[in-house]
C-alpha positions as a Markdown table, in Angstrom:
| # | Residue | x | y | z |
|---|---|---|---|---|
| 1 | Met | 7.2 | -18.1 | -21.4 |
| 2 | Trp | 5.0 | -17.5 | -18.2 |
| 3 | Pro | 4.8 | -13.9 | -17.9 |
| 4 | Pro | 3.9 | -11.8 | -14.7 |
| 5 | Tyr | 0.5 | -11.0 | -13.7 |
| 6 | Thr | -0.8 | -12.4 | -16.8 |
| 7 | Ser | -3.7 | -15.1 | -16.8 |
| 8 | Arg | -2.9 | -18.1 | -19.5 |
| 9 | Glu | -5.7 | -16.8 | -21.7 |
| 10 | Arg | -4.6 | -13.4 | -21.5 |
| 11 | His | -0.7 | -14.4 | -22.7 |
| 12 | Glu | -1.9 | -16.8 | -25.5 |
| 13 | Gly | -4.4 | -14.5 | -26.9 |
| 14 | His | -3.2 | -10.9 | -26.1 |
| 15 | Asp | -0.7 | -9.4 | -29.4 |
| 16 | Pro | 2.2 | -8.3 | -26.9 |
| 17 | Leu | 4.5 | -5.3 | -27.8 |
| 18 | Val | 7.6 | -7.2 | -28.8 |
| 19 | Val | 10.4 | -5.1 | -28.1 |
| 20 | Val | 13.9 | -5.8 | -29.7 |
| 21 | Glu | 15.7 | -2.6 | -29.0 |
| 22 | Ala | 15.5 | 0.5 | -27.1 |
| 23 | Asp | 17.1 | 4.0 | -26.9 |
| 24 | Gly | 16.4 | 7.3 | -24.5 |
| 25 | Ser | 12.2 | 7.6 | -24.3 |
| 26 | Trp | 11.6 | 4.9 | -26.8 |
| 27 | Leu | 11.1 | 1.4 | -27.4 |
| 28 | Phe | 11.7 | 0.0 | -31.1 |
| 29 | Asp | 9.2 | -3.4 | -31.9 |
| 30 | His | 10.0 | -6.0 | -34.5 |
| 31 | Asp | 8.6 | -4.4 | -37.2 |
| 32 | Gly | 10.5 | -1.0 | -36.5 |
| 33 | Arg | 7.8 | 1.1 | -34.7 |
| 34 | Arg | 8.7 | 2.9 | -31.8 |
| 35 | Tyr | 6.7 | 3.8 | -29.1 |
| 36 | Phe | 7.4 | 6.6 | -26.2 |
| 37 | Asp | 8.2 | 4.5 | -22.7 |
| 38 | Ala | 5.6 | 6.4 | -20.7 |
| 39 | Ile | 6.0 | 4.2 | -17.7 |
| 40 | Gly | 9.9 | 4.1 | -17.6 |
| 41 | Ser | 9.8 | 0.2 | -18.0 |
| 42 | Trp | 8.1 | -0.2 | -14.8 |
| 43 | Trp | 9.5 | 2.7 | -13.4 |
| 44 | Thr | 13.1 | 1.8 | -13.4 |
| 45 | Cys | 14.9 | 3.4 | -16.3 |
| 46 | Thr | 15.2 | 6.7 | -14.7 |
| 47 | Leu | 17.8 | 7.8 | -17.3 |
| 48 | Gly | 15.9 | 6.5 | -20.2 |
| 49 | His | 17.5 | 3.5 | -22.2 |
| 50 | Arg | 20.8 | 3.0 | -23.2 |
| 51 | His | 22.5 | 6.1 | -22.0 |
| 52 | Pro | 25.8 | 5.9 | -23.2 |
| 53 | Arg | 27.6 | 6.2 | -20.0 |
| 54 | Leu | 26.0 | 3.5 | -18.4 |
| 55 | Val | 26.9 | 1.4 | -21.7 |
| 56 | Ala | 30.3 | 2.3 | -21.6 |
| 57 | Arg | 30.4 | 1.3 | -17.8 |
| 58 | Val | 29.2 | -2.2 | -18.4 |
| 59 | Arg | 31.3 | -2.8 | -21.1 |
| 60 | Glu | 34.1 | -1.8 | -18.8 |
| 61 | Gln | 33.4 | -3.2 | -15.7 |
| 62 | Ser | 32.6 | -6.7 | -17.6 |
| 63 | Glu | 36.2 | -6.6 | -18.3 |
| 64 | Arg | 37.4 | -7.0 | -14.7 |
| 65 | Leu | 34.6 | -8.6 | -12.8 |
| 66 | Phe | 31.4 | -9.5 | -13.0 |
| 67 | His | 30.5 | -11.3 | -9.6 |
| 68 | Val | 31.9 | -12.4 | -6.7 |
| 69 | Ala | 30.8 | -13.8 | -3.6 |
| 70 | Ala | 29.9 | -11.5 | -1.1 |
| 71 | Gly | 30.6 | -13.8 | 2.1 |
| 72 | Gly | 34.0 | -13.4 | 3.0 |
| 73 | Thr | 35.0 | -11.4 | 0.1 |
| 74 | Thr | 34.6 | -7.9 | -1.3 |
| 75 | His | 35.3 | -5.4 | -4.2 |
| 76 | Pro | 36.1 | -2.2 | -4.6 |
| 77 | Glu | 32.6 | -1.2 | -6.2 |
| 78 | Ile | 30.8 | -2.2 | -3.7 |
| 79 | Ala | 32.7 | -0.6 | -0.9 |
| 80 | Leu | 32.6 | 2.8 | -2.7 |
| 81 | Leu | 28.7 | 2.5 | -3.8 |
| 82 | Ala | 28.3 | 1.8 | 0.0 |
| 83 | Arg | 30.2 | 5.5 | 0.9 |
| 84 | Glu | 28.7 | 7.2 | -2.2 |
| 85 | Leu | 24.8 | 6.0 | -1.3 |
| 86 | Val | 25.0 | 7.2 | 2.3 |
| 87 | Ala | 26.6 | 10.5 | 1.4 |
| 88 | Val | 23.5 | 11.2 | -0.8 |
| 89 | Ala | 20.8 | 9.2 | 1.7 |
| 90 | Pro | 18.8 | 11.4 | 4.4 |
| 91 | Pro | 21.2 | 12.1 | 7.0 |
| 92 | Gly | 21.6 | 9.6 | 9.6 |
| 93 | Leu | 21.8 | 6.5 | 7.5 |
| 94 | Thr | 25.2 | 5.4 | 7.6 |
| 95 | Arg | 25.4 | 1.3 | 6.3 |
| 96 | Ala | 23.8 | -0.3 | 3.2 |
| 97 | His | 23.1 | -4.1 | 2.6 |
| 98 | Phe | 23.0 | -4.9 | -0.8 |
| 99 | Ser | 20.6 | -7.2 | -2.8 |
| 100 | Asp | 18.7 | -7.9 | -5.8 |
| 101 | Asp | 15.4 | -6.1 | -6.3 |
| 102 | Gly | 12.9 | -4.1 | -4.6 |
| 103 | Ser | 10.9 | -6.5 | -2.8 |
| 104 | Thr | 14.0 | -8.0 | -1.4 |
| 105 | Ser | 15.2 | -4.4 | 0.0 |
| 106 | Val | 11.8 | -4.6 | 2.1 |
| 107 | Glu | 12.1 | -8.1 | 2.8 |
| 108 | Val | 15.6 | -7.3 | 4.2 |
| 109 | Ala | 14.1 | -4.5 | 6.1 |
| 110 | Thr | 11.3 | -6.4 | 7.6 |
| 111 | Lys | 13.9 | -9.3 | 8.9 |
| 112 | Ile | 16.2 | -6.7 | 10.5 |
| 113 | Ala | 13.2 | -5.2 | 12.1 |
| 114 | Phe | 12.2 | -8.5 | 13.7 |
| 115 | Gln | 15.8 | -10.1 | 14.5 |
| 116 | Tyr | 16.5 | -6.5 | 15.9 |
| 117 | Trp | 14.0 | -6.6 | 18.8 |
| 118 | Gln | 14.1 | -10.2 | 18.9 |
| 119 | Gln | 18.1 | -9.7 | 20.3 |
| 120 | Asn | 17.8 | -6.3 | 22.2 |
| 121 | Gly | 15.7 | -6.8 | 24.9 |
| 122 | Arg | 12.0 | -6.5 | 23.1 |
| 123 | Pro | 10.9 | -10.2 | 21.9 |
| 124 | Ala | 7.1 | -9.0 | 22.1 |
| 125 | Arg | 7.5 | -6.4 | 19.2 |
| 126 | Arg | 6.5 | -8.6 | 16.1 |
| 127 | Arg | 3.7 | -6.7 | 14.4 |
| 128 | Phe | 4.0 | -4.3 | 11.4 |
| 129 | Val | 2.0 | -1.6 | 10.9 |
| 130 | Ala | 1.2 | -0.5 | 6.8 |
| 131 | Leu | -1.4 | 1.7 | 5.4 |
| 132 | Ser | -4.4 | 1.1 | 3.4 |
| 133 | Gly | -3.4 | 0.6 | -0.1 |
| 134 | Ala | -0.1 | -0.4 | 0.7 |
| 135 | Tyr | 2.2 | -2.6 | -1.9 |
| 136 | His | 5.7 | -3.1 | -1.1 |
| 137 | Gly | 6.8 | -6.6 | -3.4 |
| 138 | Asp | 5.9 | -10.1 | -4.2 |
| 139 | Thr | 7.9 | -11.8 | -1.5 |
| 140 | Leu | 6.2 | -13.3 | 1.4 |
| 141 | Ala | 7.1 | -10.3 | 3.7 |
| 142 | Ala | 6.5 | -7.7 | 1.4 |
| 143 | Met | 3.3 | -9.2 | 0.4 |
| 144 | Ser | 2.1 | -9.9 | 4.0 |
| 145 | Leu | 2.4 | -5.8 | 4.1 |
| 146 | Ala | 0.6 | -5.3 | 1.4 |
| 147 | Ser | -3.5 | -4.4 | 1.1 |
| 148 | Ile | -4.2 | -4.7 | -2.4 |
| 149 | Glu | -6.4 | -7.8 | -2.5 |
| 150 | Glu | -5.3 | -8.9 | -6.0 |
| 151 | Phe | -1.7 | -9.3 | -5.0 |
| 152 | Arg | -2.5 | -11.1 | -1.7 |
| 153 | Gly | -5.7 | -12.8 | -1.5 |
| 154 | Thr | -4.5 | -16.1 | -2.7 |
| 155 | Phe | -1.5 | -16.4 | -0.5 |
| 156 | Gly | -3.3 | -15.4 | 2.6 |
| 157 | Pro | -2.6 | -18.3 | 4.8 |
| 158 | Leu | 1.3 | -18.1 | 4.6 |
| 159 | Leu | 1.3 | -14.3 | 5.3 |
| 160 | Phe | 1.9 | -12.9 | 9.1 |
| 161 | Glu | -0.5 | -10.6 | 10.4 |
| 162 | Ile | -0.4 | -7.1 | 9.9 |
| 163 | His | -2.0 | -3.9 | 11.8 |
| 164 | Arg | -3.5 | -2.0 | 9.0 |
| 165 | Ala | -4.4 | 1.6 | 9.3 |
| 166 | Pro | -8.1 | 2.4 | 7.9 |
| 167 | Ser | -8.4 | 3.8 | 4.4 |
| 168 | Pro | -7.9 | 8.0 | 4.0 |
| 169 | Thr | -10.5 | 7.5 | 1.1 |
| 170 | Glu | -13.4 | 7.1 | 4.1 |
| 171 | Val | -14.9 | 9.8 | 5.9 |
| 172 | Gly | -12.3 | 11.6 | 7.9 |
| 173 | Gly | -9.1 | 11.1 | 5.7 |
| 174 | Trp | -6.0 | 11.1 | 7.0 |
| 175 | Asp | -6.9 | 13.2 | 10.1 |
| 176 | Arg | -9.4 | 9.9 | 10.7 |
| 177 | Val | -6.1 | 7.3 | 9.9 |
| 178 | Leu | -3.7 | 9.1 | 12.0 |
| 179 | Glu | -5.8 | 9.4 | 15.1 |
| 180 | Ser | -6.8 | 5.9 | 14.7 |
| 181 | Leu | -3.3 | 4.8 | 14.7 |
| 182 | Arg | -2.3 | 6.9 | 17.5 |
| 183 | Arg | -4.7 | 5.2 | 19.7 |
| 184 | Ser | -3.8 | 1.7 | 18.7 |
| 185 | Leu | 0.0 | 1.9 | 18.4 |
| 186 | Arg | -0.1 | 3.9 | 21.9 |
| 187 | Ala | -2.1 | 0.9 | 23.6 |
| 188 | His | 0.2 | -1.8 | 22.1 |
| 189 | Ala | 3.4 | 0.1 | 22.0 |
| 190 | Asp | 5.1 | -3.0 | 22.9 |
| 191 | Glu | 4.2 | -5.3 | 19.8 |
| 192 | Val | 5.2 | -3.1 | 17.1 |
| 193 | Ala | 8.4 | -3.8 | 15.5 |
| 194 | Ala | 8.2 | -1.2 | 12.8 |
| 195 | Ile | 5.8 | 1.1 | 10.7 |
| 196 | Val | 6.2 | 0.7 | 7.0 |
| 197 | Val | 5.4 | 3.3 | 4.6 |
| 198 | Glu | 5.8 | 4.2 | 0.9 |
| 199 | Pro | 6.6 | 8.0 | 1.5 |
| 200 | Leu | 4.3 | 10.6 | -0.2 |
| 201 | Val | 2.9 | 7.8 | -3.1 |
| 202 | Gln | 1.6 | 4.8 | -3.3 |
| 203 | Gly | 2.4 | 3.6 | -6.6 |
| 204 | Ala | 0.7 | 0.3 | -7.3 |
| 205 | Ser | -2.4 | 1.2 | -5.4 |
| 206 | Gly | -3.0 | 3.8 | -8.4 |
| 207 | Met | -0.7 | 6.8 | -7.7 |
| 208 | Arg | -2.4 | 7.4 | -4.4 |
| 209 | Met | -0.9 | 10.1 | -2.8 |
| 210 | His | -0.5 | 12.3 | 0.8 |
| 211 | His | 0.7 | 15.4 | 2.0 |
| 212 | Pro | 4.2 | 15.5 | 3.7 |
| 213 | Glu | 2.5 | 16.4 | 7.0 |
| 214 | Val | 1.2 | 12.6 | 6.7 |
| 215 | Leu | 4.5 | 11.5 | 6.8 |
| 216 | Arg | 5.7 | 13.9 | 9.5 |
| 217 | Glu | 3.0 | 12.7 | 12.1 |
| 218 | Leu | 3.6 | 8.9 | 11.3 |
| 219 | His | 7.3 | 9.5 | 11.7 |
| 220 | Ala | 6.7 | 11.2 | 14.7 |
| 221 | Leu | 4.4 | 8.6 | 15.9 |
| 222 | Ser | 7.2 | 6.0 | 15.8 |
| 223 | Arg | 9.5 | 8.0 | 17.9 |
| 224 | Glu | 6.8 | 8.3 | 20.6 |
| 225 | Ile | 6.6 | 4.7 | 20.8 |
| 226 | Asp | 10.4 | 4.0 | 20.2 |
| 227 | Thr | 9.7 | 1.9 | 17.2 |
| 228 | Leu | 11.6 | 1.5 | 13.9 |
| 229 | Phe | 10.1 | 3.4 | 10.7 |
| 230 | Val | 10.7 | 1.7 | 7.4 |
| 231 | Ala | 10.4 | 4.3 | 4.1 |
| 232 | Asp | 9.7 | 2.0 | 1.2 |
| 233 | Glu | 11.3 | 4.3 | -1.5 |
| 234 | Val | 11.9 | 1.9 | -4.1 |
| 235 | Phe | 9.7 | 3.6 | -6.3 |
| 236 | Thr | 9.7 | 7.2 | -5.0 |
| 237 | Gly | 13.1 | 7.3 | -4.5 |
| 238 | Tyr | 16.1 | 8.8 | -7.0 |
| 239 | Gly | 13.9 | 12.2 | -8.0 |
| 240 | Arg | 10.6 | 10.2 | -9.2 |
| 241 | Thr | 9.1 | 12.8 | -6.2 |
| 242 | Gly | 11.0 | 15.9 | -7.4 |
| 243 | Ala | 13.7 | 15.3 | -4.8 |
| 244 | Met | 16.2 | 13.0 | -4.4 |
| 245 | Trp | 14.2 | 11.4 | -1.7 |
| 246 | Ala | 10.3 | 11.9 | -0.7 |
| 247 | Cys | 11.5 | 11.6 | 3.0 |
| 248 | Thr | 13.5 | 14.5 | 2.3 |
| 249 | Gln | 10.4 | 16.4 | 1.4 |
| 250 | Ala | 9.1 | 15.6 | 4.7 |
| 251 | Gly | 12.3 | 16.3 | 6.6 |
| 252 | Ile | 12.7 | 13.4 | 8.2 |
| 253 | Thr | 15.0 | 10.1 | 8.4 |
| 254 | Pro | 14.0 | 6.8 | 8.6 |
| 255 | Asp | 15.4 | 3.8 | 10.4 |
| 256 | Leu | 15.5 | 1.7 | 7.5 |
| 257 | Leu | 15.0 | 3.0 | 3.6 |
| 258 | Cys | 14.6 | 0.5 | 0.6 |
| 259 | Val | 16.1 | 1.3 | -2.7 |
| 260 | Ala | 15.9 | -0.3 | -6.2 |
| 261 | Lys | 14.6 | 0.5 | -9.6 |
| 262 | Gly | 15.9 | 4.0 | -10.1 |
| 263 | Phe | 19.1 | 2.8 | -8.4 |
| 264 | Thr | 20.8 | 1.2 | -11.5 |
| 265 | Ala | 18.3 | 3.1 | -13.7 |
| 266 | Gly | 17.0 | -0.4 | -15.0 |
| 267 | Val | 20.3 | -1.6 | -16.2 |
| 268 | Leu | 20.7 | -4.5 | -13.6 |
| 269 | Pro | 18.7 | -6.0 | -10.8 |
| 270 | Met | 20.1 | -4.2 | -8.0 |
| 271 | Ala | 18.6 | -2.9 | -4.4 |
| 272 | Ala | 19.9 | -1.5 | -1.2 |
| 273 | Thr | 18.6 | -1.5 | 2.6 |
| 274 | Leu | 19.9 | 1.3 | 3.9 |
| 275 | Ala | 20.0 | 1.5 | 8.1 |
| 276 | Thr | 21.2 | 4.0 | 10.6 |
| 277 | Glu | 24.2 | 3.4 | 13.0 |
| 278 | Arg | 21.5 | 2.5 | 15.8 |
| 279 | Val | 20.2 | -0.5 | 13.7 |
| 280 | Tyr | 23.4 | -1.6 | 12.9 |
| 281 | Asp | 24.9 | -1.6 | 16.3 |
| 282 | Gly | 21.7 | -4.0 | 17.6 |
| 283 | Phe | 23.2 | -6.4 | 15.4 |
| 284 | Ser | 26.8 | -6.6 | 17.5 |
| 285 | Gly | 28.0 | -8.9 | 19.9 |
| 286 | Gly | 29.4 | -11.9 | 17.7 |
| 287 | Ala | 28.3 | -14.7 | 15.1 |
| 288 | Ser | 24.9 | -15.6 | 16.8 |
| 289 | Arg | 23.7 | -11.7 | 16.4 |
| 290 | Ala | 24.6 | -11.6 | 12.8 |
| 291 | Leu | 21.8 | -10.6 | 10.5 |
| 292 | Met | 20.9 | -13.9 | 8.8 |
| 293 | His | 19.9 | -12.7 | 5.4 |
| 294 | Gly | 22.3 | -12.8 | 2.3 |
| 295 | His | 21.6 | -14.0 | -1.2 |
| 296 | Thr | 23.9 | -15.2 | -3.9 |
| 297 | Phe | 24.3 | -12.0 | -5.6 |
| 298 | Ser | 24.3 | -9.8 | -2.6 |
| 299 | Gly | 26.6 | -6.9 | -3.7 |
| 300 | His | 27.1 | -7.8 | -7.8 |
| 301 | Ala | 30.5 | -6.0 | -9.0 |
| 302 | Leu | 28.9 | -4.9 | -12.4 |
| 303 | Gly | 25.4 | -3.9 | -10.9 |
| 304 | Ala | 27.8 | -2.0 | -8.0 |
| 305 | Ala | 29.4 | -0.4 | -10.8 |
| 306 | Val | 26.4 | 0.8 | -12.5 |
| 307 | Ala | 24.9 | 2.1 | -9.8 |
| 308 | Arg | 28.0 | 4.0 | -8.9 |
| 309 | Glu | 27.7 | 5.6 | -12.5 |
| 310 | Val | 24.0 | 6.2 | -11.9 |
| 311 | Leu | 24.9 | 8.5 | -9.1 |
| 312 | Ala | 27.5 | 10.0 | -10.9 |
| 313 | Ile | 25.4 | 10.9 | -13.5 |
| 314 | Tyr | 22.9 | 12.5 | -11.5 |
| 315 | Arg | 25.8 | 15.0 | -10.5 |
| 316 | Asp | 27.4 | 15.7 | -13.3 |
| 317 | Glu | 24.1 | 16.2 | -15.6 |
| 318 | Ala | 22.4 | 18.0 | -12.6 |
| 319 | Ile | 19.5 | 15.4 | -13.1 |
| 320 | Leu | 17.5 | 16.6 | -9.8 |
| 321 | Asp | 17.8 | 20.5 | -10.9 |
| 322 | Gly | 15.9 | 19.5 | -13.9 |
| 323 | Leu | 12.7 | 18.1 | -12.3 |
| 324 | Glu | 10.9 | 21.1 | -11.3 |
| 325 | Leu | 10.3 | 22.4 | -14.9 |
| 326 | Arg | 9.3 | 19.1 | -16.3 |
| 327 | Ala | 7.3 | 18.4 | -13.1 |
| 328 | Arg | 5.4 | 21.7 | -13.8 |
| 329 | Ser | 4.6 | 20.7 | -17.2 |
| 330 | Ile | 3.2 | 17.3 | -16.2 |
| 331 | Ala | 1.5 | 19.0 | -13.5 |
| 332 | Ala | -0.7 | 21.6 | -15.6 |
| 333 | Trp | -1.2 | 19.0 | -17.9 |
| 334 | Thr | -2.6 | 17.1 | -15.2 |
| 335 | Ala | -4.9 | 19.7 | -14.0 |
| 336 | Arg | -5.9 | 20.3 | -17.5 |
| 337 | Met | -7.0 | 16.8 | -18.2 |
| 338 | Gly | -8.8 | 16.7 | -14.9 |
| 339 | Gln | -11.5 | 18.7 | -16.3 |
| 340 | Leu | -12.3 | 16.8 | -19.0 |
| 341 | Pro | -15.9 | 14.9 | -18.8 |
| 342 | Gly | -15.2 | 11.2 | -17.4 |
| 343 | Val | -12.1 | 11.9 | -15.3 |
| 344 | Arg | -13.1 | 11.6 | -12.1 |
| 345 | Ala | -9.7 | 12.6 | -10.1 |
| 346 | His | -6.3 | 13.8 | -11.1 |
| 347 | Arg | -2.9 | 14.4 | -9.4 |
| 348 | Ala | 0.4 | 15.2 | -10.1 |
| 349 | Leu | 3.9 | 15.1 | -7.7 |
| 350 | Gly | 7.5 | 15.3 | -9.3 |
| 351 | Met | 7.5 | 13.5 | -12.4 |
| 352 | Ile | 4.1 | 11.7 | -11.8 |
| 353 | Gly | 0.8 | 12.6 | -13.4 |
| 354 | Ala | -2.1 | 10.4 | -12.8 |
| 355 | Leu | -5.8 | 10.3 | -14.0 |
| 356 | Asp | -8.7 | 8.0 | -12.5 |
| 357 | Leu | -10.9 | 7.5 | -15.2 |
| 358 | Gly | -13.0 | 4.9 | -13.3 |
| 359 | His | -12.5 | 2.6 | -10.3 |
| 360 | Val | -9.5 | 3.3 | -8.3 |
| 361 | Gly | -7.6 | 0.5 | -7.8 |
| 362 | Tyr | -7.1 | -2.7 | -10.0 |
| 363 | Gly | -10.7 | -3.6 | -10.1 |
| 364 | Gly | -11.6 | -1.4 | -13.1 |
| 365 | Thr | -14.5 | -1.0 | -15.6 |
| 366 | Gly | -11.9 | -1.5 | -18.7 |
| 367 | Val | -11.6 | 2.1 | -19.6 |
| 368 | Gly | -8.1 | 2.1 | -18.7 |
| 369 | Leu | -7.1 | -0.8 | -20.7 |
| 370 | Arg | -8.6 | 0.9 | -23.6 |
| 371 | Val | -7.1 | 4.1 | -23.2 |
| 372 | Ala | -3.4 | 1.9 | -23.3 |
| 373 | Glu | -4.7 | 0.7 | -26.3 |
| 374 | Leu | -5.4 | 3.8 | -28.0 |
| 375 | Ala | -2.1 | 5.1 | -26.8 |
| 376 | Arg | -0.2 | 2.2 | -28.5 |
| 377 | Glu | -2.1 | 3.1 | -31.7 |
| 378 | Arg | -0.8 | 6.7 | -31.1 |
| 379 | Gly | 2.9 | 5.4 | -30.4 |
| 380 | Val | 3.1 | 5.3 | -26.3 |
| 381 | Phe | 3.5 | 2.5 | -24.1 |
| 382 | Leu | 1.3 | 2.7 | -21.1 |
| 383 | Arg | 0.3 | 0.2 | -18.5 |
| 384 | Pro | -2.6 | 1.6 | -16.4 |
| 385 | Leu | -3.6 | 0.6 | -12.9 |
| 386 | Gly | -6.9 | -0.5 | -13.6 |
| 387 | Asp | -9.0 | 2.8 | -14.5 |
| 388 | Thr | -6.0 | 4.8 | -13.3 |
| 389 | Val | -4.0 | 6.1 | -16.3 |
| 390 | Tyr | -0.4 | 7.4 | -15.3 |
| 391 | Val | 2.6 | 8.8 | -16.4 |
| 392 | Thr | 6.1 | 8.5 | -15.5 |
| 393 | Pro | 8.5 | 9.5 | -17.9 |
| 394 | Arg | 12.3 | 9.5 | -17.5 |
| 395 | Leu | 13.7 | 12.2 | -15.4 |
| 396 | Asn | 15.7 | 13.6 | -18.1 |
| 397 | Val | 13.3 | 13.7 | -20.6 |
| 398 | Pro | 13.9 | 16.2 | -23.3 |
| 399 | Leu | 10.8 | 18.9 | -22.9 |
| 400 | Glu | 9.9 | 18.7 | -26.5 |
| 401 | Glu | 9.6 | 14.7 | -26.0 |
| 402 | Leu | 7.8 | 15.5 | -22.9 |
| 403 | Ala | 5.5 | 17.7 | -24.8 |
| 404 | Trp | 4.5 | 15.2 | -27.4 |
| 405 | Leu | 4.0 | 12.3 | -24.7 |
| 406 | Leu | 1.6 | 14.6 | -23.0 |
| 407 | Asp | -0.3 | 15.3 | -26.2 |
| 408 | Ala | -0.5 | 11.8 | -27.3 |
| 409 | Val | -1.9 | 10.4 | -23.8 |
| 410 | Glu | -4.4 | 13.4 | -24.0 |
| 411 | Gly | -5.7 | 12.2 | -27.1 |
| 412 | Ala | -5.9 | 8.3 | -26.0 |
| 413 | Val | -7.7 | 9.4 | -23.1 |
| 414 | Arg | -10.1 | 11.5 | -25.1 |
| 415 | Ala | -10.8 | 8.9 | -27.2 |
| 416 | Gly | -11.3 | 6.7 | -24.7 |
| 417 | Leu | -13.3 | 8.5 | -22.7 |
| 418 | Glu | -15.6 | 8.9 | -25.6 |
| 419 | Arg | -16.1 | 5.3 | -26.2 |
| 420 | Ala | -17.2 | 4.8 | -22.8 |
């Protein structure tokens, strides 16, 4: 094995959690011990593990069709998924291009944006705008958009130049960020291909959050200079922020929207990039203007069937209706934890609760890892972002399980801070 984000020394010297089974909120190791999956297995298992309807849908679809190439063929599951997905998308998004993971969905969005302007009379529009603290994936275009040095530093010579907004953590906060962007983008409007944003929450940078008004202002700026607005909802979509889409909490519709993770509730790798009709029309005019992107598993039949069933479960089990009560519990817990000595900052939104116990970002002091180890002793699996400890449980977590989780993480945080 060569695990992700793991040095050789840590891989060979660290005792990993060996998971052999999962059910609901719980992971079970090879010795039969169970652990609460407090991060939804990297934010994907929005409906928990082994949801019976998803298990049944995989079995049913696998008896008919696993996969057929998307070039020159199609199948009912992908056609129906496209229709059902745009029906629940922010109004105005009418087209869906399917791929296989979140990084790829962003990669596709950048290629669409670039190619759109190249073949629609604005070839100078080659620059992308991204926020400080951004993370959009690990493919090269997605990595170019990122500002987290741990992800992009080594690959700098391979990445394209980004217009980066100043950090909101500096003096002036978001007001300074927005004013800086207004000045620079108005001055270079003809060069901007797209503004790319993780709406409301920047997950990988430590669950950094911004107000919907910030999102509205960024979107308004894209309208002012008539460029494309890309919303990376890989993490924030499908209910994580308390609504189906983070964008709708700001009342905006992006030109391109990236979907993954909760898209198949962690069952299979699949993603989508949604587009408006204006963007789609920009690729009319024959083979020379076709979108130049396609993966082997674009429109995977088994993945499409699962993605359709996820949407059906959201409808039938009223998943979004149950978020408010759970979100209130997480917010109350986060606020209470924020009063502990040693908790530098706290925040919550929807089904996300985060505590900064040391440095923000990946350059932590070690307290985050210590809390994760103490949580594991208490039967909870956490994966902190440096010294930021967070919980992102499944959206349909039973209230009694949620209460148990929050109590267990509180115990681990208290013990970890005492040893700091």
